[in-house]
Z-matrix of the N, CA and C atoms (Angstrom, degrees):
N
C 1 1.465
C 2 1.514 1 107.20
N 3 1.354 2 114.32 1 135.32
C 4 1.444 3 120.99 2 -179.97
C 5 1.530 4 110.33 3 -100.07
N 6 1.323 5 115.09 4 134.23
C 7 1.465 6 121.12 5 176.83
C 8 1.504 7 107.82 6 -114.01
N 9 1.285 8 117.30 7 135.46
C 10 1.467 9 121.32 8 179.22
C 11 1.510 10 112.53 9 83.69
N 12 1.319 11 116.80 10 -179.14
C 13 1.463 12 121.52 11 -175.97
C 14 1.551 13 111.16 12 -75.57
N 15 1.282 14 116.06 13 156.18
C 16 1.474 15 122.95 14 178.45
C 17 1.533 16 107.45 15 -73.32
N 18 1.362 17 118.29 16 117.46
C 19 1.468 18 120.85 17 -178.13
C 20 1.539 19 113.19 18 -67.29
N 21 1.326 20 117.24 19 -12.47
C 22 1.475 21 120.69 20 -179.75
C 23 1.516 22 112.23 21 -95.87
N 24 1.321 23 117.27 22 -1.82
C 25 1.465 24 120.59 23 173.92
C 26 1.497 25 110.38 24 -85.04
N 27 1.337 26 117.17 25 149.07
C 28 1.456 27 119.75 26 178.29
C 29 1.491 28 109.47 27 -67.47
N 30 1.334 29 118.35 28 -44.98
C 31 1.461 30 123.44 29 -176.33
C 32 1.535 31 107.89 30 -109.65
N 33 1.348 32 117.01 31 123.75
C 34 1.470 33 118.15 32 177.42
C 35 1.508 34 113.16 33 -62.83
N 36 1.338 35 116.15 34 -27.02
C 37 1.464 36 122.50 35 178.06
C 38 1.503 37 105.39 36 -136.56
N 39 1.330 38 117.43 37 112.96
C 40 1.469 39 121.77 38 -176.75
C 41 1.528 40 114.16 39 -60.27
N 42 1.334 41 116.52 40 -20.71
C 43 1.455 42 120.89 41 178.13
C 44 1.530 43 114.39 42 -78.83
N 45 1.348 44 114.65 43 -16.50
C 46 1.479 45 119.94 44 -178.74
C 47 1.523 46 108.75 45 -118.88
N 48 1.330 47 116.07 46 93.39
C 49 1.470 48 120.68 47 -176.21
C 50 1.513 49 113.41 48 -80.96
N 51 1.317 50 118.99 49 -3.34
C 52 1.476 51 121.40 50 178.94
C 53 1.545 52 110.75 51 -82.54
N 54 1.305 53 118.33 52 -8.14
C 55 1.470 54 122.50 53 -178.53
C 56 1.526 55 108.40 54 -120.23
N 57 1.378 56 115.24 55 127.95
C 58 1.456 57 117.76 56 176.96
C 59 1.527 58 108.70 57 -138.10
N 60 1.341 59 113.08 58 159.41
C 61 1.479 60 120.19 59 172.41
C 62 1.528 61 106.02 60 -81.54
N 63 1.331 62 116.91 61 121.03
C 64 1.464 63 122.32 62 -172.35
C 65 1.552 64 110.68 63 -62.01
N 66 1.327 65 118.67 64 -40.54
C 67 1.456 66 119.32 65 -173.73
C 68 1.522 67 112.96 66 -61.55
N 69 1.321 68 117.62 67 -19.09
C 70 1.478 69 121.09 68 -179.07
C 71 1.505 70 113.60 69 -91.54
N 72 1.353 71 117.36 70 -1.53
C 73 1.479 72 119.15 71 -179.46
C 74 1.533 73 112.14 72 -126.82
N 75 1.302 74 120.55 73 -10.97
C 76 1.448 75 121.52 74 178.32
C 77 1.510 76 112.53 75 -79.09
N 78 1.322 77 115.32 76 150.49
C 79 1.476 78 120.65 77 178.31
C 80 1.515 79 111.48 78 -124.01
N 81 1.304 80 119.10 79 -17.18
C 82 1.447 81 123.86 80 -178.72
C 83 1.573 82 110.06 81 -75.43
N 84 1.301 83 115.75 82 129.93
C 85 1.455 84 121.42 83 -177.45
C 86 1.541 85 112.09 84 -71.33
N 87 1.315 86 117.59 85 -19.52
C 88 1.464 87 120.60 86 -176.24
C 89 1.510 88 113.41 87 -94.15
N 90 1.331 89 117.02 88 11.55
C 91 1.460 90 120.83 89 174.80
C 92 1.531 91 106.28 90 -112.03
N 93 1.333 92 114.62 91 119.53
C 94 1.449 93 121.91 92 -177.43
C 95 1.531 94 108.99 93 -112.73
N 96 1.339 95 117.31 94 129.93
C 97 1.478 96 121.30 95 178.47
C 98 1.520 97 107.33 96 -142.46
N 99 1.345 98 113.50 97 161.86
C 100 1.461 99 120.71 98 -179.44
C 101 1.530 100 112.38 99 -83.50
N 102 1.313 101 114.46 100 178.54
C 103 1.475 102 121.99 101 -178.28
C 104 1.531 103 112.44 102 -61.16
N 105 1.326 104 117.13 103 -40.58
C 106 1.445 105 121.47 104 -173.97
C 107 1.530 106 112.63 105 -110.42
N 108 1.316 107 119.22 106 18.84
C 109 1.457 108 122.44 107 178.56
C 110 1.529 109 107.68 108 -70.11
N 111 1.294 110 117.97 109 125.38
C 112 1.469 111 118.67 110 -177.98
C 113 1.548 112 110.90 111 -125.85
N 114 1.304 113 114.34 112 166.41
C 115 1.465 114 122.45 113 -178.10
C 116 1.540 115 105.50 114 -137.71
N 117 1.325 116 115.20 115 138.61
C 118 1.453 117 121.98 116 179.77
C 119 1.514 118 109.10 117 -120.87
N 120 1.314 119 117.23 118 121.54
C 121 1.462 120 123.94 119 -179.61
C 122 1.509 121 109.62 120 -151.28
N 123 1.323 122 118.88 121 118.58
C 124 1.439 123 121.73 122 -177.78
C 125 1.519 124 112.57 123 -67.55
N 126 1.315 125 119.30 124 -16.58
C 127 1.447 126 121.97 125 -178.48
C 128 1.563 127 110.83 126 -96.68
N 129 1.309 128 117.37 127 5.71
C 130 1.457 129 120.84 128 176.03
C 131 1.513 130 112.38 129 126.90
N 132 1.311 131 115.76 130 92.86
C 133 1.457 132 120.89 131 -176.16
C 134 1.566 133 110.56 132 -64.36
N 135 1.307 134 116.27 133 -25.63
C 136 1.471 135 117.65 134 -178.00
C 137 1.522 136 112.53 135 -69.40
N 138 1.324 137 118.76 136 -6.53
C 139 1.473 138 122.92 137 179.07
C 140 1.518 139 111.33 138 -98.76
N 141 1.322 140 117.42 139 32.15
C 142 1.454 141 123.14 140 -178.76
C 143 1.527 142 112.13 141 -53.62
N 144 1.303 143 117.51 142 -45.37
C 145 1.456 144 121.85 143 -175.21
C 146 1.543 145 113.38 144 -59.55
N 147 1.285 146 117.61 145 -28.50
C 148 1.457 147 119.59 146 -179.34
C 149 1.552 148 111.14 147 -70.15
N 150 1.327 149 117.77 148 -13.14
C 151 1.453 150 122.35 149 178.85
C 152 1.522 151 112.24 150 -97.97
N 153 1.309 152 117.20 151 -3.20
C 154 1.472 153 120.33 152 174.73
C 155 1.522 154 107.73 153 -89.46
N 156 1.322 155 115.37 154 102.58
C 157 1.478 156 120.03 155 -171.67
C 158 1.525 157 114.88 156 -106.42
N 159 1.297 158 118.83 157 -19.04
C 160 1.449 159 121.16 158 -175.82
C 161 1.548 160 111.00 159 -128.63
N 162 1.283 161 117.03 160 51.49
C 163 1.444 162 121.71 161 177.57
C 164 1.519 163 107.93 162 -127.93
N 165 1.291 164 114.54 163 99.30
C 166 1.474 165 121.03 164 -173.92
C 167 1.517 166 113.74 165 -99.72
N 168 1.289 167 116.80 166 148.64
C 169 1.476 168 120.94 167 175.22
C 170 1.514 169 108.53 168 -80.71
N 171 1.335 170 117.33 169 132.98
C 172 1.440 171 121.40 170 -179.38
C 173 1.518 172 107.68 171 -121.28
């Protein structure tokens, strides 16, 4: 039996598209997040990476 949202889904709640699990939408290898790390943005939570402005590859 599963409790809580599916950590492999983009949206923890399909009815609320402003919240997403970050690990399922990021593509940059230098951004590390946990299983249930989420981001809330009314203009599109799936665009999290566009808000990361000072994270450089070393």
